[in-house]
N, C-alpha and C positions, 0 to 999 in steps of 0.2 A: 758644788755637789761632788762628793767622792765616788769613784767608780772602781770596780774590780772586774777581772776577767774570770768567768767560770769555764771549766772544762767538763764536758760530759763524756765519760769514758764508756765506749761501747764494747761490752764483753761478749765472749762467745756464748755464755749462758745469759740470755736476755734479762732474766730476773735479777741479775747482778749488776746491771748498768748503774753507774754512780756519777754524781756531780760533785766537784770540789773547786776550790779557788786555784786557778792556774798559777804555777810558780811558787806556791806556798809550801814551805818546809816548816810544818808546825813543830812545837816542842816535842810532841809524841814521836815525830819522825827525825829527831835530832837537829832540827833547825832552830832559828832564832825566835820563832813564835809570832813573827809579824808578817801578815800577808801583804803582797804588793797592792798598795792602794794608790790610785791615780787621781790627781786633783782636777783634771779636766778630761772631757771626752776625747779631744784630739791626742792627748798624751796616752790614753788607753788604746786608741786606734793604732797609734805607732807601736805600742808594745804588742798588740795583737798581730800586727803585720810581721814583727820580728819573730813571734812564736810560730807563725805559720810558715815562715821562710826557713826556719831552722830544721835540722834533722831531728826526727822524732823516733825514739826507740819505744816500742810497745812494751807494756807490762805483761806479766804472765797471764794468759787467758784473754788478752785484749785483742780485738779484731782489726784495729787500725788506729789512725790518728783520732784524738778526741775532737768533738765539735766544740768550738769556743763561742762564748757570748759575752758581750760587755753589759754589765748590770750596775745599777746604782747600789750602794751599800744598803740603802733602805729597802730595796726590793729583793734582797737575798732571802732564801728560805730560812726558816727559824733555826734549823740545825746548823747552818753555816753562819748566820748572823750572830748566834750566841757565842761563837768562838772568836769573833773579830774584836 
C-alpha cells in the first residue's frame, strides 16, 4: 500500500492554514511533478524522521514548523489525490 507524508502549514491567519504533500515540488512550482510516494510504512516513518530532524525555514506568514502526518494515497483528500 503506497504512503505519502502530508504537511499541514499553520499560518498566522488561521483561515489560511493549508495541507499539502511534504517534499513535493509540483510542475506548477518548477519541480518534476512527482510527489514522494513510499511503498511501505517503515519507509515513510524514516522519511518523516528525516523531515523532522532537518532545519525548517518558515514560509511568509507561517507561524512555525508544519505538523506532518503519514497517510495512504487512498485516504488523501480529493484536492490532493487528483494531482497524484
